[in-house]
Structures are given as structure tokens and as C-alpha cells.
N, C-alpha and C positions, 0 to 999 in steps of 0.2 A: 583663712584670710591672708591676702598678700599685702605685705608692708613695703611701701616704696619710699625711698629717700633720694633726695637730690644730690647729685655728685658735685663736690666743690670745684672740681677742675672745669666743669662746664660754665659755672657761674663766673669764674675768673677768666674764661676764654682760653684755658690751657688744655682743652679736651683733645681727643684723637682727631688728627687732621683728616683722616679717611671717613670720618663720620660714624664710626662704630659705636661711640658713646653718645647717647642722646640726653644725658643728664639724669636718667633714671636707672636705678638698679634694684634688683630683687634681693632680699636678704638671703643669706647662705642656706638657711633651713628650707625656705620655700623653693629656692632654686633646685635643691637636691630632689624634692618631691616632684617638681615639674619635669626635670630631666629623667627621673625614674619612670614616670608615666609615659613620656615620649619614647623611651627605649622599649618599654613593654608594648606600646602600640606598634612601633616599628618592627619588633620581632614578630608580632602577630600578623602584621601585614606582609612580611617577607616569608612567613612559614607557608609553604605550599604542599605540605605532606598529605593532606586530606582532599586536596582539590580534584585529583583524578578520580577518587572514589565518588565524590559528589557529582562530577560531570558524568561519570558512568551511570550513576543512579538516575540521573535526569534523562539521559539520552538513550539508554538501553531499551526501555519499553517502547519508545517511538521507533527505534531501529527494528526491534523485533516485530512490531505491528506492520511496518513497511515490508519486511521480509516475508512474513506470513501472508500478507495481502498479495504480494507478487506471486507467490506459489499458488495460492487459491485461485487467483484470476488466470494464471497460466493453465492450471488444470481445467478450469471452466472453459477457456477459449479452445483448448485442445479437444475437449468433449464436444463443444459446439461445432468445431471444424469436422470432427468425426461424423456427427449427425448429418452435416451438409454433404460430406463425401459419400456417405451411405445412401442418401437420397439421390444423389447424382448417379451413383452406380446402379441403383435400382431402376432409375428412369432409363438409363442406357440399356439395361437388360430387358426392359419391357418393350423395346422396339421390335423384338422378335415376335411378339404376339400379333395374331391376325384380327382379333376382336378386342373390344374394351375389357370384357370379362377375362380373357386370356392374358392380356397385358396386366390387369390387376393381380391375377394369380401369380404371374411371373415376378412382378415387383415384390409382392408380399413374401413369396418363398425366397427370393434373393436376399431380402432384408433379414429374414429369420436365419438363413444359413450363414450369412456374412457378419452378423452383429457380434458373434463371439470372437471374431478376429480383431475387434477394436478393444484395446486394453481398458479403457476407462468406461466402457458401456456395458450395462447388464441387459441381456436380451429381454428379460421380463418387463423392463420399463419402457419398451418401445411400442408405439402405436403407429400403424401404417394405414394411410388412406391413398388409394390410387383411383383416379377417374379422369374422364375427359374434362377439359377446362370449360366451364360454363360460359365464359366470355369469348373463347376462341375455339371453334370446332376442330381446328387443325392441330391443337396442342393436347398432350396427355400429361397430367400432373401427378407426381408422386410426392406426398407430404408425409413427413415423419415427425412425430411428437414424442420427445423423450423426457422422462422424469428423472432428473439428475440428483434427486435428494439422497440417493445412496452413496454419493461421493463423499469422501472425508472432509471436504471443505466446509460443509454445512455445520460442522461442530463449532466453527468460528463465526457463525451468523450473528451472534450477539456483539462481537467485537468489530466486525468489518461490515461495511455496507455492501451486501451481496445482492445480485439480481434475483429474479424469480427462478426457481429450480426447473421450471418447464422450458425445454428448448424445442423450438419448432423451426424446421427447415423444409424447403420444398424445392423440387427440380422439375422442369418440364422438358418434354421432347416434342419434336414435330412428328406428327403421324406420317407414316408412309403413304404415299399417294398412288393413284392409279395412273 
């Protein structure tokens, strides 16, 4: 309990001209408790020794997830680009064929022989389809479907929103004419 007493100087008009005394004062015992509590709170407020550790504990998981996400999507985009490039290369190689069957054989053999040159792709996960375009008789289409579930990024599928592991790309070429 805080005991308050009225200061005699204020009652007589002889108080501090600056207004520091308002006519109330706290007893000496209560004043020491109040000052001790304020200094303890001030020390606690000024003490920054554990702030860095707390900030690191809060931000490190978010930073690591962002870093892992960038690496995973980078690998996925590189694989997707490799599949598209392989399809385009196979379509260009298929130009040399004289018939649709020969173009199909050239495209499939090109994909099988070149797939091992792509670092992120496993040849056994590749499916090739090559045929004339049903909508345009002057086009020959090479489609590649690759199952990228063998990539190491799929270990983080529970932590990151990753797309479907099947990558499908196609390339078309214009048939040679008469």
C-alpha cells in the first residue's frame, strides 16, 4: 500500500516554482520499492543479450525453406528445360526421315542416345511419341514425357508446394515438301 502525505510547502504557497512538487510525496520505504522495480524493468528492457538468438530461431526456418525452395525449383526448371531441348533436338533430327515411320525411328533413337548427356535426366524415365500432327498434315510432332520423381527434390514434397513430377514437352517441325 502506498501512503501519501500532503507537503506543507504547497499548502503555504512556497513550493517549487518549476512545478516539480505537486503537493504529494511517497513515503521513503515505498519510494525505494518503486525505484527498485523501475530499475529492474529498465535493465530487463535494455538487456539485448538473447535477442539475436531469438531472432535467429524465428527467421532461420523461413530462410532455409526459401533457400531449399529456390534450389528445388531451380533443379525442376533445369530438368524441364532439358526435356524441351531434347524434344527440339529430336524433332530437328527427324527432318532427315523420308516417311513418318522413319522420322519416328530417328526421333526415338536420337532421344535414347542423347538423354544420357543431360545431367538431371535418367533415360529410363523418358517416354517418346513421334507422329504426324493430326490437326496439320504439314507438321511432325515429337512429344517427350519424363517422370522426374527420381530427382532429389521430391524428398521435400511435404515441406514445399511442388508441381506434378511428370514433365511433358513437345516440338514440331515442318515436313519437307515436294
